N, C-alpha and C positions, 0 to 999 in steps of 0.2 A: 396107293395104287389105284388106278381108275377102275370103275366098275364096268360091266359089259355094255351098259347103255349110257351114252353120254347124256349129260343133263342140259337143260335149257339155260339161257343166260339169266332168266328170271329166277330159276332155282338157285343158280350160282350166287346171285346177288343176295338172296335170302340168307346166305351163310355169312353175311357181313357181321363183323365183330370188331368195333373200333377201340382196341385196347389202349392205343396211344392217347386218344382223346379222352378216354375214361380215366386213365391213370395219371395223366399229366395236366399242366395248367396252361390255359390260353393266355395270350398277351392281354393284360387288363385294359389296354388302350385300343383294342381292335375295333370295338363298336364305334368309337369316336372317329376312327379313320376308315370306316367302311367305304368302299369295298376292298381296301388294302391292296391296291394295285400300283401304288407309287412308292418309290424309295423313301424310307424313313428309318430313324433309329428305333430299334426295339430293345428296351432296357430290361424287361423281365418277362417271365412266362416262357413256356417250352415251345410254343407254336403259335402261328397266326392263321386263322381261318381265311381262306381266299378261294374265290371261284376261278376256274381256269378260263382263259381267253379262247373261245372256240376257233378251231382251224377252219377257215372258209373253204367250201367246195372240196371236201376231202376225197382223196382217191386211194384205194387200196394199193399197197406196194408189196407187202409180204407179212406172213405170220409164221410163228414157229410151230410146225406140226408136232414136233416132239414135246414141246412144253404144253401145247393144247391137250395132248394125250395125257400128260402127267396131271393136268388139272381136270381131266375128264370132260373136256369141252369138244364139241364137234367142229371139224375144220370149216364147215359151211358158215359157222357163226361169224367168222372174220369179215365176211362181206355183208352181213345183215345190218340193216339201217340202225337199229337201236344200239347194237354193239359198237358200230363205227362211231356213232354220235357220242357214246359214253367215253370212248377212248380218244376222241378228238376234241374234248372240252365242252360237249353239250350233253350232259347226262340226263336231262329232264325226261325224255321219252322213256328210257329204260327204267328210270327210278319211279316215275308215276305208274307205269304198268306193274312194276313189282310191288310197290306199296299198296296198290289197290287190292292185291290178293292176300294181304296179311293184316293182322289186327292193329299193329302200330306202325307209324311212319318211321320205319327202321333205317331205310336207305337214304343217305345224304346226297344232296346235289352240290354241296360245297366241299372243297378240299382243304388241305392245310400245307403250310410250308414251315420249316424249322430253321432256327438260327444256330450257328456254331462259331467257334473261334477258328483261327488259322495259325498254324505253326509250320514253318518251312525248315526242315532238318533240325528240329529242336529249338528253333528261335520263334517265339510268339510274335506275330506281326500285327501292327495296327496302322501302318502308314498307307496301305492300300484301302483301308476302310475310309469311306467318304466323311465319316464323323471323327476320325482319328481316335476312336475309343475302342475299336474292336467289336462294336455292337451292330455293325452293318453287314457282316458276313452271314451267309446262310443259303437256303434254297432259292437261288436267283431266278431260275427258269424251270425248276422242277416242282410240280405240285402233286402231292399224294391225293388220290381220289377214292381209294377203297382199301379196306383191310378185311380179309375173310379168314375164317377158321374152318378148315376142312377136316376130313376124317383123320384119326390118329393125332389130333392136336397139331396138324400142320397149318401154320399161319403164313399168309402171304400178304404183302403190302404192294399196292399197284400205284405207280407214279408216272405222271406224264412229263417226259423230258421235252421241253419246248412248249409247255402249257401256258405261257404268258408271264407277265410281270408279277412280282411279289414285293413286299417291303424290303427284301434282301437283294433286289436286282442290281443295285449299285450303278444305276443309270443305263443298264443294258435294256434290250428290247424284249427279253423274256422268251425269245424264240430259238429254236434249233433249225438248222438247214438240212436239206436232204442228204448232202454229202456226209456230214458228220453223223447223221442219224443212221445211214446205211452202215457206216463203219461200226458204230456202237451195236447195232442189231446183229450184224454178222459175227462180230468178235465175241459178244456176250454168249451167244449160243455155241460158237466154236470152242470157247473156253469150257463150257459145260460138257461138251462132247470129249474134250481133252482130259476131263476129270479134275479140273481146277475149280476150287470154290469160287463162285461168281454170282453176281446179280444176273437175272435172266431177262430175255427180251420176249415180250408177248406178241406184239404186232407193231406195224409201222404204216402210217398214212401220210400222204403228201398233199399240200394244198394245190389246187389247180388255178388259183388266182393270186395268192399272196406270195410275194418274193421278199427276201431279206438281203441287205447288202453286207458283204463281208470282204475283208482283204484276202487275197489268194494269189497264187503264182500263175504267171503266163505259161502257156505250153513251152516246154523246153527251157524254162527259166532255171538258172543255176545260182540264183541269188539266195542269200541266207534268210531274208525276210520276204514276205509277200510283196509283189511289185505292182499290184493293181487292185481295184475294187470290183467285185463281181456280184451281180444280182442272182441269188439262188433261191429255189423254191423252199418255202417254209414247210416243216414236217414235225410230226410228233411220234416219238417212240414211247411205247409203254414198257417201262422196265419194272421188274418184279423181284422182290426179295423177302425173306422172313422179316427183315427190318432194314431200314436205311440209317440206323444209328451209327454214329461216327465218333472217333476219338475227339474230334473237334467239338462235339456237343458237350462231352464231359469237361473238356477244357474251358469252355465258355462259362459253365456253371461253377466249376472249380475256382476260376478267377474271381467271379462275382462273390463267391463265399469267402475266399481269402481276403478280399478287399471290403467285405461287408457292404456291398454296393446298394443293397436294399434289405428291408427287414426279413424277407422270405428267401434270401439267397441260399442259405445253408439247406433249408427245407427243399428248395427246388433241386439242388444238387443231389440230395438223398433220394428224391422222387425219381429223377432220371436214372440214377444208378440202380434203384430197385427195378425200374422198368427194363433196363438192360439185362439184369439178372433173370427176370421172369421171361423176357422175350427171346433172348439169345442163348441163355443157359438154363433152360427150363428143367432139365434133368438135375442139374446142380441145385436149382431152387427147391426142388422136391426133397432132395437129400438134406439140405440145410434146414428145411422146415420140420424135419423129423428129429432135429437136435435142438439144443438150446443155443443156437448160433447167434452171436452178437453181430451188430453191423460191421465191426472190424473183421470178424470171421468171414463174413460175406465178401467184403472187399478183397481180402487175401485170396479167397477161393476163386473169385472171378478173375483176379489178376493172374493166378497160376494157369487157369484154363485159357485165358486170352493169349498168354505167352506161348502156349502150345499151339494154338490155332494159327497165330501169326507166324511162327517158325515154319509150320507146315505149308502155309500159303506161299511164303517166299521160296521155299524149296520147290514147290510146284511151278512157280514163275520161271525159275532158272531152268528147271527140267524141260519145259516146253519152249524156252527162248523168248519169253515175254518180258518186256521192259515197260513198266507203268508210266514212266516219264515225268510224273508230277505227283510223287508220293508224299504230299503234305498230310498233316494230321486230319484235315477235313476230307481227305480222300482215303482214309484208313478206316475200314468198317470194323466195328466192335465185334461183329460175328465172325471175323476172320475170312472174309471173302473179297474178291476183286470188285472194286467199286469205281465208277466214274471213268468211262473210256473216252479220254480226251486225246492228249498228245502221246499216246502209247505207240509201241512198235514191236515187231518181232525181229530178232536179230537174224541176219543172213550171213554176211561175211563176218567171221567171228572176231570180235574186238571187245575185250572186257569193259572198255569205256563207251560202248555203244549207247546212244541216246537219241531218240527220234526228235525230241523237243529242243528247239534252238535255245531255249532259256533254262533247260534242265541242269546243265553243268555236270561235273563229275559226281556230285553228291547223289544224283538220281540216275546214274548210269547203271548199266546192266548188272555188273558184278558188285556194285556197291549197294544194291537193294537191301541186303541184310542189315547194313549199317543204317540206312534210312528207316527201316522198320524198327530198329532198336531206338532210334531217336523218337519215333512216334510213341513207342511203348513208354519211354521215359516221360513224355508229356502226359500220357495216360496216368502214370503213377502220381505225378505231381498234382494232377487234377483231383485225385481221390484222397489226398492227405487230409483235407479238412474233415472228412468223414471219420477219421481215426481219432478225432477229439484229443489230440496230444497224448495218445496212448503210446508211450515210447516203445514198448515191446512190439506192438503192431506196426509201428513206423519202421522199426528195424527189420521186421519180417518182410515188409513191402520192399525195402531197400535190398534185402537179400534176393528176393525174386527178380528184381531188376538186375542185380549183379550177376545172377546165374544165367540170364538170357543169352549172352554171347556164346557161352559154352553149349547151352542147349540148342541154340540155333545152328551152331557148327556141327553138332551131332546129327541134326536133321539134314543138313547139307551133305555131310559125309555119306549118310545112308542113301541119299538121292544119287550122288555121284557113283557110289558102288552099284546101285541098280542100273544106272545108265551103262556102266561098263560090264554088266553081267556078272558081277562079283557078289558073293555073300557078305564079304568083309571089305571095308574100305582100305585101299592100299595107297597111302599118302605119297610115297615116292613115285609110284606108277602114274598117279593122277597129276602130280606136279609136272612131270615130264610131258605128259599128254597135253596139259593146259598150255605149256610153252609151245609145243608143236602146232596146236590148233591156232594159236595167235600168230605165230611167225609165218605159217604157210600162206595165207590163212585158209581155213576150211569154211564151207557153208555149214552152219551149226546143225540144221535139221538133216540135210543130206548125209553129213558125216556120221551122225549117231545112228541113222537108219541103216546105212551101209555097213557100219561096224557091227550091227545086229546080225549080219550074215556070217560073222566070225571069219573074216578074210585072213589069209596067211601072209599075203604080200600087199605092198602099197598100191599096186596097179588097180586093185579092186576099190580103193578109196579115192582114186584120182578124179572120179566124176564129181566129187565134192570140193575139189581144190579150185580156188580162184587163181588160175595160172598167170594172169596178167597183173596181179597185185601182190604186194608184200614180198616176203622172202623167196617165194617160189619162183618169181620172175627173175630174181638175181642169181639163184643157185639151186636149180631144181634137183640136180643129181645129189647134192649134199642133203637136201631136205628129204628126198626119197630114201636115202640110206638111213637117215635117222628114223623115219617112219618104219622101215623094215625092222630095225633093231627094237623099236618100241613094241611092234606087233609080236615079236618073238617073246619078249618079256611078258606081255599081256597073256599070250597063250600059255606060257608057263604058269602064270598065276591061276588061270582057269583050270588047268590040269591038276594043280595042287589041291584045288577045292573038290575035284572029283565028280562034278555034276555032269549029267548027260548033255552033250553039246546041243542037241535039238531042243531040250528044255531051256537051256540058257538062251538060245537064239529067240525062242518064242517069248520068253519073259522080257528080253530086251525090246522086242517089237511091241510089247504091251506098255513099255515105259517110254520108248522113243518114237514119237509120232512120225508118220510119213507126210502128212498134209497139215500145214499151218496157214493162217491168213497173212500171207506176205503182202506188204503194202502195195506193190505193183498190181497184185490181184484185186485188192480193194479199189484202187484207183480206176482200173479198167471197168469194174462193176458200177461204181458210182458215176463215172463219166458217161457211161451208156445211159444210165437212168436220168441224169440231170441234163445231158445234151440232147437226147432224142426221146426221152420218156420210155425207154426200153428197159424193163425190169428183168428180162430173161437171164442176164448174167448174174444178177443178184440172187436169183433163185438157184441157178446152177452152182454158184459158189457156196451157197448155204447148204445144198445137198452134199457137195464134196466134203465140206468141213464137218458135216454131221457124222462122218465115219473116218476119223483121222488116222486110226491105227491099222485099217485094212489096206490091202494092196490096191484095191479097186482095179478098173480096167486099164489096158495099155493106153487107150485114148485119153483117159483122165490123167494118168501119170505123165503123158507127154505134155500136157498143158500145165499141170500144177505141181509136178514133182521135178522141179528144176531150179537151178541157181538164178540169182538176180543177174540180169543182163547188164553189160557194161554201160549201156545208155542210161540206166536208172541211177547210177552212182552220181551223187552231187545234184540230183534233179530235185528242185523245190517241190514239195508236196508229196514226193515219193521217197526221197532219201531223208528228208527232214521237214519239219513244219513249225510254224509259229502258233502260240496260243491265241494270238489276236485273230486267227482265222476261224476260231470256233464261236466267238461271241463278241458283241459290240463293246462290252466293257473291258476287253483286253485280257481277261483271264477266264478260263472255261468254268463258269459256275455250274453246279450239278443240276 
């Protein structure tokens, strides 16, 4: 919790504590390749030291007032020169000022980038690696620049998204553009307000002189892929998390250990696992330290804890209508939080197969996200097997944890669906019928659940959420309406059987079913205003609305932001769907 008096940036920097650099091993070849700004194969070590590429002529766009408050930083800091320079890739001024006031040169001017493996739906990939070995994946345009330890052992790592090239850039330019940066900033903080575990967004700055060329869609284009190249302003978002450790990192070191790729391979796997335990599961680490826990015990304990967090995360995603779009193992955070906002989307017209990314396929679609998560967890388990040292009992226990995940995840999903329906206990038959009706009508996912939270008795109260010109409703509205009325009667009977106060049920449902989500057409409107005319007011307005997603807010706000997707936005490139190539030069959105 913040204290009554915000601290200075210099005071904040003095809380630097680089646990990753202290606990893990640097690439032994980094000195020979200094400054490590070019693509190359990194064969060992957990990270490469690299300095950010400064963003020229930076201009303030937005900062998260809520997150500043959580960090006990004053809002005015976001526009101060030393702060702006630090988080746009020129940390020298702030670092020199801070180091001058302390005994040791504790604050670093260089950052670090990490490597990891890539699995797509449980299939380890090497063909996209420029070296065909899998040693080329990693932080291609994300550079961590700071790690601080605050009160009550709260640790935060600060990472510049768009901070320049690293050895993992795979031929990309290392930059992020304002369009994608605004999307990531707004949705990171919106997810936090929605109560979904997520990385956070601290601040966003744009260059007034540097532009980056990216493929994107012409206005009103209904093409599947971008149809033109566009010069867009370069930008840097600072994203923040307790760590950015990913399943893909364990995969990389697990593979090297299995294949005995170098003499220290197994030791590097153990080191990064221990770091995951201490960094992301610190309470568990304390408990284990008080027993005679073996390495196998620790592996099993972390696996159980991660399975729980991952199940809860996916249930949250489905609850609020979020589809990650590209849920590879390198986008799966070991701390169980949402990571890497690239080709994501929020579902509007309900379709279980919804997917914003044109390359995502059914395997990363909205209702298949539990399966994608289970594939990532399977790769997590495979990566840890070398640490079990052929301990058959431990290997069987790890397999049991993996085997139990589908049932455990389904229980988490059932609990979530029950909460959305206002029920204390999940009713499978009632939900199955509801799911069919939602798909066939179709309904607007967010509007439907919010209107249902008012406990309507008849379908008329839900029709504001129906897409009348699409799906089954346009073909036979009378039949659909009759089925809805019948379902509502069954639902009310189920509510009455539980005997809870209707006002309490409605209030609880409204705490579960948000009224405001970041719909893509809202994000497009905000970033177009910013990129086309330099007007950031819509970015700020949308940020404010999304900061309070469960409140009714004013009628004026509701008129603008509590409404269905308009017909003109369906099939519209960049609004209805997007291509990964629109995010970065290399054709896949590196973190």
